[in-house]
C-alpha positions in Angstrom: 28.2 15.3 -45.8 30.2 15.9 -48.9 29.3 12.9 -51.1 29.9 14.3 -54.6 32.8 16.2 -56.1 30.6 19.2 -57.0 29.7 19.8 -53.3 33.4 19.4 -52.4 34.3 22.0 -54.9 31.7 24.4 -53.6 32.8 23.9 -50.0 36.4 24.5 -51.0 35.4 27.7 -52.8 33.4 28.8 -49.8 36.4 28.3 -47.5 38.7 30.1 -50.0 36.5 33.2 -50.2 35.9 33.3 -46.5 39.7 33.3 -45.9 40.0 36.8 -47.4 43.3 38.3 -48.4 45.4 35.9 -46.3 44.6 33.0 -48.7 46.9 34.4 -51.4 50.1 34.4 -49.3 49.0 30.9 -48.0 48.8 29.7 -51.6 52.2 31.1 -52.4 53.6 29.3 -49.3 52.0 26.0 -50.3 53.5 26.3 -53.8 56.9 27.1 -52.4 56.7 24.1 -50.0 55.8 21.7 -52.8 58.5 23.1 -55.1 61.1 22.7 -52.3 60.0 19.1 -51.6 60.1 18.2 -55.3 63.5 19.8 -55.7 64.9 17.9 -52.8 63.4 14.6 -54.0 64.9 15.0 -57.4 68.3 16.0 -56.1 68.5 13.0 -53.8 67.2 10.7 -56.5 70.0 11.8 -58.9 72.8 11.9 -56.2 75.9 10.0 -57.4 76.0 7.8 -54.3 72.5 6.6 -54.8 73.0 6.1 -58.6 76.1 4.0 -58.1 74.3 2.0 -55.3 77.0 2.6 -52.7 74.5 1.8 -50.0 74.4 -1.9 -51.2 78.1 -2.4 -50.8 79.5 -4.5 -48.0 81.7 -3.0 -45.3 84.8 -4.7 -46.7 84.1 -3.4 -50.2 83.6 0.1 -48.9 86.8 0.0 -46.9 88.8 -1.2 -49.9 87.3 1.4 -52.2 88.1 4.1 -49.7 91.6 2.9 -49.1 92.2 2.8 -52.8 90.9 6.3 -53.2 93.0 7.6 -50.3 96.2 6.0 -51.6 95.8 7.3 -55.2 95.3 10.9 -54.0 
């Protein structure tokens, strides 16, 4: 089996070269998927609702905050 990193590298290289021209668009697709996932993660992490920890408020606190917001507008 693949017990050392060198043989794992050689096996991955063998699979990559056996894949032919189709491996290049597959690489592009994989990079795009990782970029999209990272972008989504960072956007959600920096979202104002999560940063202000709205998800930890009680129902009453949310109702009063929303009613205050609606009456001031």
